[in-house]
N, CA and C atoms as a LAMMPS dump frame, in Angstrom:
ITEM: TIMESTEP
0
ITEM: NUMBER OF ATOMS
255
ITEM: BOX BOUNDS ff ff ff
-5.0000000000000000e+02 5.0000000000000000e+02
-5.0000000000000000e+02 5.0000000000000000e+02
-5.0000000000000000e+02 5.0000000000000000e+02
ITEM: ATOMS id mol type element x y z
1 1 1 N 24.814 159.825 308.707
2 1 2 C 25.424 159.64 310.004
3 1 3 C 26.729 160.413 310.044
4 2 1 N 26.894 161.147 311.044
5 2 2 C 28.182 161.784 311.284
6 2 3 C 28.907 160.92 312.308
7 3 1 N 30.176 161.086 312.353
8 3 2 C 30.981 160.348 313.316
9 3 3 C 31.283 161.248 314.5
10 4 1 N 31.785 160.646 315.562
11 4 2 C 32.2 161.401 316.728
12 4 3 C 33.455 160.759 317.301
13 5 1 N 34.205 161.52 318.062
14 5 2 C 35.398 161.002 318.715
15 5 3 C 35.102 160.939 320.206
16 6 1 N 35.321 159.778 320.786
17 6 2 C 35.023 159.595 322.201
18 6 3 C 36.189 160.058 323.077
19 7 1 N 35.946 160.066 324.381
20 7 2 C 36.98 160.496 325.323
21 7 3 C 38.12 159.492 325.453
22 8 1 N 38.05 158.395 324.71
23 8 2 C 39.161 157.444 324.667
24 8 3 C 40.288 157.941 323.753
25 9 1 N 40.049 159.041 323.058
26 9 2 C 41.038 159.633 322.147
27 9 3 C 42.339 159.914 322.898
28 10 1 N 43.458 159.56 322.277
29 10 2 C 44.768 159.778 322.894
30 10 3 C 45.492 160.976 322.272
31 11 1 N 44.778 161.771 321.476
32 11 2 C 45.347 162.967 320.839
33 11 3 C 46.619 162.658 320.07
34 12 1 N 46.572 161.61 319.277
35 12 2 C 47.758 161.192 318.514
36 12 3 C 47.966 162.019 317.246
37 13 1 N 46.987 162.829 316.891
38 13 2 C 47.084 163.755 315.753
39 13 3 C 47.028 163.103 314.373
40 14 1 N 46.641 161.852 314.265
41 14 2 C 46.63 161.231 312.936
42 14 3 C 45.317 161.434 312.187
43 15 1 N 44.22 161.667 312.881
44 15 2 C 42.931 161.781 312.201
45 15 3 C 42.711 163.123 311.524
46 16 1 N 43.116 164.196 312.164
47 16 2 C 42.827 165.536 311.648
48 16 3 C 43.288 165.754 310.211
49 17 1 N 44.526 165.436 309.859
50 17 2 C 44.944 165.677 308.469
51 17 3 C 44.303 164.723 307.456
52 18 1 N 43.701 163.634 307.913
53 18 2 C 43.076 162.678 306.999
54 18 3 C 41.677 163.093 306.573
55 19 1 N 41.061 164.024 307.287
56 19 2 C 39.67 164.399 307.008
57 19 3 C 39.588 165.305 305.786
58 20 1 N 38.942 164.854 304.715
59 20 2 C 38.852 165.665 303.494
60 20 3 C 37.892 166.846 303.619
61 21 1 N 37.084 166.864 304.676
62 21 2 C 36.107 167.939 304.864
63 21 3 C 36.506 168.925 305.956
64 22 1 N 37.692 168.766 306.501
65 22 2 C 38.144 169.627 307.602
66 22 3 C 37.134 169.64 308.753
67 23 1 N 36.567 168.472 309.032
68 23 2 C 35.564 168.36 310.092
69 23 3 C 36.183 168.068 311.454
70 24 1 N 37.454 167.71 311.491
71 24 2 C 38.106 167.329 312.744
72 24 3 C 38.997 168.466 313.228
73 25 1 N 38.837 168.793 314.503
74 25 2 C 39.676 169.826 315.11
75 25 3 C 39.907 169.476 316.576
76 26 1 N 40.918 170.106 317.149
77 26 2 C 41.23 169.86 318.545
78 26 3 C 40.185 170.541 319.413
79 27 1 N 39.589 169.765 320.303
80 27 2 C 38.637 170.306 321.247
81 27 3 C 39.344 170.691 322.532
82 28 1 N 38.579 170.874 323.58
83 28 2 C 39.167 171.268 324.859
84 28 3 C 40.102 170.194 325.415
85 29 1 N 39.664 168.929 325.322
86 29 2 C 40.462 167.832 325.891
87 29 3 C 40.965 166.836 324.854
88 30 1 N 40.23 166.681 323.755
89 30 2 C 40.594 165.737 322.709
90 30 3 C 39.944 166.181 321.409
91 31 1 N 40.293 165.524 320.34
92 31 2 C 39.772 165.902 319.025
93 31 3 C 38.257 165.746 318.96
94 32 1 N 37.637 166.584 318.13
95 32 2 C 36.189 166.562 317.938
96 32 3 C 35.883 166.573 316.453
97 33 1 N 34.698 166.081 316.108
98 33 2 C 34.239 166.088 314.72
99 33 3 C 33 166.961 314.625
100 34 1 N 33.021 167.92 313.711
101 34 2 C 31.874 168.79 313.47
102 34 3 C 30.86 167.992 312.644
103 35 1 N 29.705 167.653 313.223
104 35 2 C 28.731 166.834 312.488
105 35 3 C 28.148 167.537 311.268
106 36 1 N 28.268 168.856 311.197
107 36 2 C 27.772 169.591 310.034
108 36 3 C 28.746 169.53 308.857
109 37 1 N 29.963 169.055 309.103
110 37 2 C 30.965 168.925 308.043
111 37 3 C 31.297 167.46 307.745
112 38 1 N 30.955 166.558 308.648
113 38 2 C 31.296 165.142 308.472
114 38 3 C 30.35 164.474 307.475
115 39 1 N 30.932 163.825 306.468
116 39 2 C 30.146 163.05 305.507
117 39 3 C 30.537 161.578 305.558
118 40 1 N 31.295 161.197 306.604
119 40 2 C 31.852 159.85 306.691
120 40 3 C 32.657 159.525 305.434
121 41 1 N 33.217 160.548 304.85
122 41 2 C 34.039 160.48 303.633
123 41 3 C 33.238 160.119 302.38
124 42 1 N 31.903 160.104 302.471
125 42 2 C 31.075 159.898 301.278
126 42 3 C 31.426 161.004 300.284
127 43 1 N 31.647 160.623 299.046
128 43 2 C 32.047 161.555 298.006
129 43 3 C 33.556 161.61 297.824
130 44 1 N 34.285 161.161 298.826
131 44 2 C 35.746 161.168 298.76
132 44 3 C 36.322 159.757 298.726
133 45 1 N 35.894 158.939 299.678
134 45 2 C 36.446 157.591 299.858
135 45 3 C 35.326 156.603 300.165
136 46 1 N 35.624 155.324 300.042
137 46 2 C 34.641 154.281 300.347
138 46 3 C 34.446 154.084 301.844
139 47 1 N 35.459 154.428 302.63
140 47 2 C 35.409 154.234 304.081
141 47 3 C 35.881 155.507 304.768
142 48 1 N 35.351 155.797 305.963
143 48 2 C 35.836 156.966 306.695
144 48 3 C 37.326 156.83 307.004
145 49 1 N 38.094 157.795 306.548
146 49 2 C 39.543 157.729 306.71
147 49 3 C 39.984 157.824 308.162
148 50 1 N 39.287 158.625 308.963
149 50 2 C 39.665 158.749 310.369
150 50 3 C 39.487 157.426 311.109
151 51 1 N 38.424 156.709 310.786
152 51 2 C 38.178 155.408 311.416
153 51 3 C 39.267 154.421 311.018
154 52 1 N 39.656 154.465 309.747
155 52 2 C 40.675 153.545 309.253
156 52 3 C 42.029 153.753 309.934
157 53 1 N 42.354 154.997 310.252
158 53 2 C 43.69 155.297 310.759
159 53 3 C 43.765 155.377 312.29
160 54 1 N 42.645 155.49 312.964
161 54 2 C 42.63 155.657 314.425
162 54 3 C 43.228 154.427 315.127
163 55 1 N 44.285 154.623 315.922
164 55 2 C 44.928 153.481 316.58
165 55 3 C 44.179 152.947 317.796
166 56 1 N 43.212 153.701 318.312
167 56 2 C 42.492 153.239 319.514
168 56 3 C 41.005 152.981 319.259
169 57 1 N 40.569 153.052 318.02
170 57 2 C 39.179 152.764 317.643
171 57 3 C 38.181 153.54 318.495
172 58 1 N 38.351 154.867 318.514
173 58 2 C 37.47 155.704 319.333
174 58 3 C 36.57 156.61 318.491
175 59 1 N 36.252 156.172 317.257
176 59 2 C 35.434 157.005 316.365
177 59 3 C 34.197 156.23 315.901
178 60 1 N 33.147 156.231 316.726
179 60 2 C 31.897 155.566 316.341
180 60 3 C 30.953 156.539 315.614
181 61 1 N 29.824 156.032 315.185
182 61 2 C 28.767 156.858 314.605
183 61 3 C 28.164 157.703 315.728
184 62 1 N 27.931 158.965 315.437
185 62 2 C 27.326 159.878 316.411
186 62 3 C 25.85 159.498 316.562
187 63 1 N 25.394 159.194 317.774
188 63 2 C 24.007 158.733 317.947
189 63 3 C 22.953 159.786 317.618
190 64 1 N 23.316 161.062 317.641
191 64 2 C 22.353 162.129 317.361
192 64 3 C 22.281 162.509 315.888
193 65 1 N 23.118 161.89 315.057
194 65 2 C 23.159 162.234 313.641
195 65 3 C 23.093 160.978 312.788
196 66 1 N 21.943 160.34 312.773
197 66 2 C 21.719 159.142 311.977
198 66 3 C 21.252 159.562 310.585
199 67 1 N 22.179 159.617 309.641
200 67 2 C 21.869 160.079 308.296
201 67 3 C 22.206 159 307.271
202 68 1 N 21.427 158.968 306.194
203 68 2 C 21.687 157.962 305.156
204 68 3 C 22.704 158.506 304.148
205 69 1 N 23.16 157.62 303.271
206 69 2 C 24.193 157.998 302.29
207 69 3 C 23.744 159.133 301.364
208 70 1 N 22.483 159.158 300.88
209 70 2 C 22.084 160.292 300.04
210 70 3 C 22.179 161.636 300.772
211 71 1 N 21.86 161.661 302.057
212 71 2 C 21.977 162.89 302.845
213 71 3 C 23.435 163.298 302.98
214 72 1 N 24.298 162.311 303.225
215 72 2 C 25.728 162.597 303.329
216 72 3 C 26.287 163.091 301.995
217 73 1 N 25.79 162.538 300.893
218 73 2 C 26.235 162.979 299.569
219 73 3 C 25.784 164.42 299.311
220 74 1 N 24.597 164.772 299.742
221 74 2 C 24.134 166.151 299.599
222 74 3 C 25.034 167.106 300.38
223 75 1 N 25.44 166.692 301.576
224 75 2 C 26.339 167.519 302.374
225 75 3 C 27.692 167.664 301.654
226 76 1 N 28.179 166.554 301.107
227 76 2 C 29.442 166.584 300.353
228 76 3 C 29.349 167.598 299.208
229 77 1 N 28.266 167.55 298.445
230 77 2 C 28.081 168.468 297.313
231 77 3 C 28.042 169.915 297.81
232 78 1 N 27.348 170.17 298.913
233 78 2 C 27.272 171.517 299.475
234 78 3 C 28.648 172.005 299.93
235 79 1 N 29.388 171.129 300.614
236 79 2 C 30.715 171.517 301.085
237 79 3 C 31.657 171.807 299.916
238 80 1 N 31.547 171.034 298.845
239 80 2 C 32.388 171.276 297.67
240 80 3 C 32.008 172.597 297.011
241 81 1 N 30.712 172.896 296.957
242 81 2 C 30.262 174.165 296.381
243 81 3 C 30.765 175.336 297.226
244 82 1 N 30.769 175.172 298.555
245 82 2 C 31.278 176.219 299.437
246 82 3 C 32.764 176.475 299.203
247 83 1 N 33.499 175.442 298.802
248 83 2 C 34.922 175.587 298.504
249 83 3 C 35.145 176.169 297.109
250 84 1 N 34.075 176.228 296.328
251 84 2 C 34.2 176.719 294.962
252 84 3 C 34.661 175.657 293.992
253 85 1 N 34.452 174.384 294.351
254 85 2 C 34.88 173.28 293.483
255 85 3 C 33.739 172.771 292.642
């Protein structure tokens, strides 16, 4: 499962630096999460850091990306390999 940021986002800028996969960036109107980079922090943390820090609770699971933990772990491994780690 990848996460998404809803239009309730207040652009407070706290989520972007917390993402270990650089999946969060400023969109046209509010922050967005790239579902191809989001692992819900699997491989990094026990809980998604953006969800933990969001003051308005606007980061639910993306309905179009229902993925299990092994799939998210595979993405984490691929992203780390792309970084050369």
